[in-house]
Structures are given as structure tokens and as C-alpha cells.
N, C-alpha and C positions, 0 to 999 in steps of 0.2 A: 873867968868866964870867957868863952871863945865866941867871937862873932863870925858866923859863916856868911860868905857872900852868896846871895840867892842865885847868882849866875853860875856857880860851881856845879859840876855834874853831880847828880844825885848818888851815883854808885861809885864815887871816887875812892871810897875806903875798901873796895873789893878788888881782887886781882882779876884780870880779863881772862886769862887762860882757864882757870877752874870754872868760871862762869860759862865760857864757850864750850868746854868739855861737857858740862852738865846739860846745856841746851842742845848740843848735837846728839848726846845720848838720848835725851827725851824725844827728839825728833825721830831718831832711828827706831825707838821702841813703839812710839805712838803713830808713826807714819803721818798720813794726811790729817789725822785728828788733832795733832799738835798745833797750837796757834802760830808757831813760827815757821812751819813748813811751807805754807803757800807763799808768804812774802819772800822767803829765801829762794824758792824756786822761780818766782817771778823776776827776782834780781838776777838769778843765773841766766834766765832766758834773755832778759834785756842786755846783759853783758855779752852774751854769745852773739846776739844780733849786732851789737856795737863792734865787737871784735871781728865779725865777718866783714863789716864795712871797712874797717881800718886794715890796711895791708900788712902791717908789721905785727900786730898783736895776735890775731887769729881767734876763732870762736871758742876754743878750749880755755885759753888764758882769760879771755873776756868773760866767759861764763863763771870761771872760778873767782875772778875779781868781783863780778856782780853779786855772786852769792856771799862772798866775804863781806862786802860792804853792807848788804842787807842784814846779815847776821850781826855785824857790829852795831847797826842801828837798832836792832831788836834788843841787844844787850845793854847799850848805852843810849837811851832815848834822849 
């Protein structure tokens, strides 16, 4: 019998890349109707604003980072 720690991530037994591929594919097919699209776009916008303020990063890298963080949070709550 294996005792699982309740603090362990729920989706630890799955690989991240296949889950991300399926999520991004669903977002591309369903557009704004997909439940992950709006949070990921908001993360991209927030990252772009933060990147525009920081002189080294830039808005493009900040937007990609913000979208990536929000996608990760949607995949691994």
C-alpha cells in the first residue's frame, strides 16, 4: 500500500509536453470558446506590459513568458 502525500501535485503521473500539446491544440481549434484561452491571453498581456517596463526583457519575451506561465498554471493547478 502506497501512502501519497496530499501536497503532491495531482497530475504528477502525466508528462507535461503531451498535456501542453493537447491544450494548445484545443485552444487553436476552439478559439475564445476554450476555457484556457482567456487566462493565457491575459497572462501574455500582463507579461508584455511587464516586459515593456523592464529594459532588458522587452514586450515579446515578456508576453511569451506570461503566456507560458499561465498555460503551466492551467495544466498544473
